[in-house]
C-alpha positions in Angstrom: -127.9 30.2 0.9 -129.8 29.5 4.1 -133.3 28.2 3.4 -136.1 29.2 5.7 -138.4 26.2 5.8 -141.1 25.4 8.4 -140.6 22.7 11.0 -142.9 19.7 10.8 -142.3 19.0 14.4 -143.7 22.2 16.0 -147.1 23.8 15.6 -146.4 27.6 16.2 -150.0 27.9 17.5 -149.4 25.5 20.4 -146.0 26.2 21.7 -144.8 25.1 25.1 -142.9 27.5 27.5 -139.6 25.8 26.4 -140.5 26.4 22.7 -141.3 30.0 23.5 -138.0 30.4 25.3 -136.1 28.9 22.3 -137.9 31.2 19.9 -137.2 34.2 22.1 -133.5 33.3 22.1 -133.6 32.8 18.3 -135.2 36.2 17.9 -132.4 37.8 19.9 -129.8 36.0 17.9 -131.3 36.9 14.5 -131.8 40.5 15.5 -128.1 40.7 16.6 -126.3 38.5 14.1 -128.7 37.9 11.1 -130.0 34.6 9.9 -126.8 33.1 8.4 -124.7 33.8 11.6 -127.3 32.4 14.0 -126.5 28.9 15.2 -128.6 26.5 17.2 -125.8 26.2 19.7 -126.0 29.9 20.4 -129.8 29.8 20.6 -129.6 26.9 23.1 -127.1 28.8 25.2 -129.3 31.9 25.3 -132.4 29.9 26.0 -130.8 28.1 28.9 -131.4 24.6 27.4 -129.3 21.9 26.0 -128.5 21.6 22.3 -130.4 18.3 22.0 -133.5 20.1 23.4 -133.4 22.5 20.5 -132.5 19.8 17.9 -135.5 17.6 19.0 -137.8 20.5 18.1 -136.0 22.1 15.1 -133.6 20.2 12.9 -131.8 23.3 11.6 -131.6 27.1 11.8 -133.8 27.6 8.8 -136.8 25.7 10.3 -136.4 27.5 13.6 -136.3 30.9 11.9 -139.4 30.0 9.8 -141.4 29.3 13.0 -140.0 32.4 14.6 -141.3 34.5 11.6 -144.7 32.8 11.8 -145.0 33.8 15.5 -143.8 37.3 14.8 -146.3 37.8 12.0 -149.2 36.4 14.0 -148.5 38.9 16.8 -148.3 41.7 14.3 -151.5 40.8 12.6 -153.4 40.2 15.8 -152.4 43.7 17.1 -153.2 45.3 13.7 -156.9 44.3 13.2 -159.3 47.1 14.4 -162.3 45.9 16.5 -164.9 47.9 14.6 -165.7 49.1 11.1 -166.7 47.6 7.9 -164.9 44.5 6.5 -163.1 46.7 4.0 -162.1 49.3 6.6 -160.8 46.7 9.0 -158.8 44.8 6.4 -157.3 47.9 4.9 -156.3 49.2 8.4 -154.9 45.9 9.4 -152.7 45.6 6.2 -151.4 49.2 6.5 -150.8 49.1 10.2 -149.3 45.6 10.0 -147.0 46.7 7.2 -145.9 49.8 9.1 -145.2 47.6 12.2 -143.1 45.2 10.1 -141.1 48.1 8.7 -140.2 49.1 12.3 -139.7 45.5 13.5 -136.1 44.9 14.5 -136.2 41.3 13.4 -137.5 41.9 9.9 -135.3 45.0 9.5 -132.2 42.9 10.3 -133.2 40.2 7.8 -134.0 42.8 5.0 -130.7 44.6 5.7 -128.3 41.7 6.1 -130.0 38.6 4.7 -132.1 39.9 1.9 -131.0 36.9 -0.3 -132.7 34.6 2.1 -136.0 36.2 1.3 -135.6 36.2 -2.5 -136.9 32.6 -2.9 -140.2 33.7 -1.4 -140.4 36.9 -3.6 -139.5 35.3 -6.9 -139.8 31.5 -6.8 -142.5 30.2 -4.5 -145.0 31.0 -1.7 -143.8 30.3 1.8 -145.9 29.3 4.8 -146.1 32.8 6.1 -147.3 34.1 2.8 -150.0 31.4 2.5 -151.1 32.2 6.1 -151.4 35.8 5.3 -153.5 35.1 2.1 -155.8 32.8 4.1 -156.3 35.6 6.6 -156.9 38.1 3.9 -159.4 35.8 2.1 -161.4 35.4 5.3 -161.5 39.1 5.8 -162.5 39.6 2.2 -165.5 37.2 2.6 -166.6 39.2 5.7 -166.4 42.4 3.7 -168.3 40.9 0.8 -171.0 39.8 3.3 -171.4 43.3 4.6 -171.3 44.8 1.1 -168.1 46.9 1.7 -165.9 44.7 -0.6 -166.5 44.1 -4.3 -167.5 40.7 -5.7 -164.7 38.4 -6.8 -162.9 35.3 -5.8 -161.6 35.9 -2.3 -158.4 34.0 -2.9 -157.6 36.0 -6.1 -158.2 39.3 -4.3 -156.1 38.1 -1.3 -153.2 37.1 -3.6 -153.2 40.7 -5.1 -153.3 42.2 -1.6 -150.3 40.1 -0.7 -148.4 41.4 -3.7 -149.3 45.0 -2.8 -148.4 44.6 0.9 -145.2 42.7 0.3 -144.0 45.3 -2.1 -144.8 48.1 0.3 -142.9 46.5 3.1 -139.9 45.2 1.2 -139.4 48.3 -1.0 -140.2 51.0 1.6 -136.5 51.9 2.0 -136.0 52.2 -1.8 -138.9 54.6 -2.2 -138.2 56.5 1.1 -136.7 59.6 -0.7 -140.1 60.0 -2.5 -142.6 58.6 0.1 -141.7 58.9 3.7 -143.3 56.5 6.1 -146.5 58.5 6.8 -147.0 59.3 3.1 -146.5 55.6 2.2 -149.2 54.6 4.7 -151.5 57.2 3.2 -151.0 56.0 -0.4 -151.1 52.3 0.6 -154.5 53.0 2.3 -155.8 54.6 -0.8 -154.5 51.8 -3.0 -156.0 49.0 -0.9 -159.3 50.7 -0.2 -159.7 51.6 -3.9 -158.9 48.0 -5.0 -161.4 46.5 -2.7 -164.2 49.0 -3.1 -167.5 47.8 -4.8 
């Protein structure tokens, strides 16, 4: 089983143009072939760089895909957060919109469809870097909502962990429940679930 582990050599927040080109090539490969059939050789070819250039930055496909997923999630989350509203309204909208975007995202759709076993470790065994990053973002937003009085009292990290479980389930199991809840209905019910959970 391919393991998606972060690279210690690259900070996804400060990527060079070459790093971005490699990640773009990796995204195209994963969307086309899936995680297991993506090779660093093919990524290098598509990025127009040498194999050593890729290997100096990422030692294996798993670490490259991990950084790719971090970048993808950051873009989704950044686009999902509304500019106005209470802390609770903004966090709820961000999770629901972000989840809907992930369900439509070609990269995540391919992974869920062809490489679901790759994700099982992070559902059943341990928290990955992406999950920890999401919980940290949720906790910050919860503190903001607690300050403006729109989110109930409680340990922000505990509430954030529960939100991760809710959001993760809504994204990963959306296809399973689709005969009962279509995409619009799922978003409606997820909004109610999160808003109700956070309400004072």
